[in-house]
N, C-alpha and C positions, 0 to 999 in steps of 0.2 A: 632241352625240354624245360619249359617255364610254367610254374604253377599259376593259377588264375589270380591269386592274391598278390602276385608280384615276386614271390620268393623263388629263388632258383632251386632246381632239383639238386639234392646233395650228391647225386651220382654224376653230374656233369663236371668234367675236369679237363679243361683244355690244356695246351702246352704251357701257357703262361702260369696257370694255377699249379701245374705240376712242378714247374721251375721254382715258384715261390715255396711250395711244400718241401722240395728237396733242400733248398737254401735254409729254410727254417729248421729242418731236421738236423742238418750239420751244425747250424748255429747253436741250437739247444744242446746238441751232443757235446760240442766243443767248449761251451761256456764254463762248465765247472772246472775243467782243466786250465783254461785261460785265466779264470779268476784266481785259482789256487796259486798259479805261478806269478801273476802280475800284481795282485793286491796284497800288500803287507798287512800283518796283524795290527799294526798301529793305525791303519786307516779307519776313520769313523764311518760306520755303515751308512748313516743318514747322508753324509756328504757325497758318497759314491752314488747313492740312489737318486738324490736330487740332481746331481750333475747329469746322470743318465737321462732323467726326464727332460732336462733343458736341451741336451743333444737331440733327443727324440723330437722335440718340438721344432728345433731348427731344421733338422733333416726333413720332417714332414712338410714344413713351410716351403722349403726349397723344391721338393717334389710337386707341391701344389702350384708353385710359380711356373715350374717346368711344363705341367700339363694344362696350364691356363685357368685352373679352377680358383686361383687366388684372386683374380681380377673381379669376379662377380660376387665375392664373398660378402662385401659390405651391403649389397642389396638383398641377398638371399638369407643371410644369417640372422637368426632371432634367438633371444635368450631362452624363450620357452622351448623352442625346438632343440636347442643345445642341451638344456637340462633333461629333456625327455630322452633324447638319443644317447647322450654321453654322461650326463650328470648322474642319472640313476645307476647305470652299470658301474661307474667309477666309485660311487658310494658303496655299492654292494661288494665290489672287489676290496675296498678298504676294510669293510667289516669282516669279509672272508679272511683277509690277511691277519687281522687281529685275532680271530678265532683260531687260526692255524698256529699262531705264536703261543697262545694259551695251551692248545692241545699238545704241541711239540714238547713243552716243558713237563707234561704230565703223562706222557706215553713213551714206551720204548720205541726206538726208530722203526723196528719191524712192523709193529701194530699200526703205527702212524702211517707208514708208507702204504700198507695194504688197504686201510680204510680210505686213504686219500684217493685211491684209484676209482672209488665209486662215483667220482665226478663224471666219468665217461658215461655211465648209465644215466645220471641226472641230466646231462647235456642232451642226450638223445630224447629223454622224456619231455624236457621243456621245449625242445625243437618241435616235437609233435604238438604240444599244447598251444604254443604261441604261433608257430608257423604252419601247423597242420601238415608237417612233412612226415609221412609214414615210412616205416622201414619194412622191407620184404622179410620173409622168414629167414632167408639166407643172410640178409644183413644183420638181423638180430643174432643169428648164430655167429657171424663175424665179430660182433661187439662182445659176445661172450668169450670168444677166443682171445680177443684183444685184452679184456679184463684179466683173463687167466694168465696171459703173457706178462701183463703189468704186475700182477701179484708175484709171479715167479721171479721177475727182475728185482722186485722189492725185497723178496725173501733172500735172494742172493746178495743184495746190498747190505741187508741188516743182519745176516746170519752170524757175523763175527762180532756183533755189538752186544754188550751186556744187557741182561734183563732189568726191568725196572723194579725198584723196591717200594713203589707208591702203593698205598692201600687201595683196595678195590673200589670203595665209594668215590674217592678222589679221582681214580682212573676213569670211572664211568662219567661223572658229572663235569670234570675239568679236562678230560682227555677224549673219550670216545664220542660223547654227544657233541662237543664243539667241532671236531673234525668232520662228523657226518653233516652237521648244519653247514659247515664251510663247503662241503662237496655239493650240497643242494644249491647254495648261493653261487658257486662257480658255474654250475649248469645253467642257472637262471640268468646270470650276467652274460655268459657266452651267447645264449639264445637271444637275449635282448640286443646285444651288439649285432648279431646276424639279422635280426628283425629291422634294426635301424638302417643298416646298410643295404639290405636287399628289398625291403618293402618301402621304407621311407626314403630310400636313395640317398642316404647320408654318406658322404665321402669317407672312405676308411682313413685317409690322411687327416681329414678334419676331425674325425672321432679320436684319432691318436693325439692330436693337439689338445682337444678339449679334455680328454680323460687324463692326460699328463698334467695339465694345469690343475684340475680338481684334485688329483692324487698328490701333487706337490703342495697344494694348500693344506690338505689334511696332514701331510707329513710335517710341514712347518709348524702347524698348530700343536702337533704331538711333541715337538722339541722343547716346548715351553716347560714341560715337567718330566722330560725323559733324561736318562743318563747321557745319551748322545748329545742332547742340547747343552748339558753342562760341560761335556767334553769339548764341544765346539767353542763355547765361551772361554774355556781355559786354554786350549791349545791352538785354536784357529780352525777354520773350515777345512783347509787342505792339509791338515796334520797327517804326516806319514805318506803323503803322495809322492810318486815319482812319475817320470814320463811314461813308464810302462803301465801305470794305473789307468791311463786313458784307453788302453787297448780293450780290456774287458768292458769298460764303461760304454765305449762306442759300439762294440759288438752287441752288447745287451740292448742298446737303443735301436740299432738296426733290426734286432730280433723282435722288438716291440712293434715296429712298423710292419714287419713280415707277418706277425700274428694278426694284425688288423686286415692285411690283404688276404690271408688264407681264410679267416673267418668270414670276410665279406664275400669272397668269390666261391668258397667251397663249403663253408659252414663250420659250426663249432664241433660237430662230431668228427669231421675230417681232421680238425686240429688235434683231437684226441689221438688219432692214429699217428700223427706227426710226433707228438710228445712221447708216446711209448716207443716209437721207432728210434727216437733220439737217445733213449736209454741204452739201446744196443750200440749206437754210434759211440756213446761215452765209454762203454765197455771195450770196444775195439780200439779206441784212441788210447785208453789206459794201457792196453797191451802193447800198442805201437810205441808209445813215448815213455811209459813207466815200467814196462816189462811185467805188468800184472796180468796174468792170463784170465780170460773170461771164465766165470764160474760155470758149473754144470747146469745151474738154473738158467743162465744166459743162453747156453747152447740149446736147451730145450725150448726156450722162449722164442728163439730166432725163427724156426719154421712156423710157430703159431702166429707171429706177427705177419710174416709173409703170406700165410694162408688167409688170415683175416682181411688183409688189404686186398688180396685178389678176389675173395668172396664178395666183399663190400662193393667193389668196383664193378664186378661182372654181373651181379644180380640185383639191379636197382628195383625199387618198388614200381609196379606198373598198375595204373588205375584200370580195373577191368571194364568199367563203364566207358572210359575213353577208348579202350582197345576195341570194344564192339563197334563204336561209332567209326 
């Protein structure tokens, strides 16, 4: 089912998209454990992020060459089209990440995690505003179940962490407000990416390349006055790296490409389901490899996630006018 404006219905999910979603779920779920085991404390964060972006660009270009889209790129690509499709979302994501960093320093982990889940709601809202993609009553119920599951998983993750001693005013203006603005920006950027790929027919691989380049330039600019920039000058770019460090870097890069594919083919709302499902995968992997049993919150969240996915998929929005015709 395709909408008149060119946007795909969020309920359409073929075998290929299902495969991408499953891969992304396991990648998201395994990434924290892989990073914890393979990236040493001495590794400079900026060096791993920049390397990840470079790997992402290389992989995306290889995939473009494989599907033949790289050949006609010189004729079709324009700076204005690139800035509209990828530049704006990349800038929004950069601002969002900065706000999240500010918020994380001024909120306890539990409050931060719970408020950060509101991005699922804002993604659905902006998908409706920008792409005119409506949700059925059952799908709205499914989104509510998903947010409840995300909150439960966040509570389980943050329940053992100490409370914050930050004063209420600082907590509001430098913690709560920034994370809520970041959630709004996340929903907006995700919807813009979906609009660019589904309406403007911008290749998800090309968007990955463009957004990685813009993001890398922003990150390089930040190193001029950041502690990471000073550390790179003093110790070198690959300080603390080992052969194992490449494993999470490559995994994260492949995950970035999968995010583009899922957003392009299934939409930003569906990506929200993948991310919350990945929290369950993380809990299961922690139990399998670290012997840490899933919390009671995780066990309650599991049926909620499964029910929300089933509801969202089974009861798509149907236009009554079209149905009569």
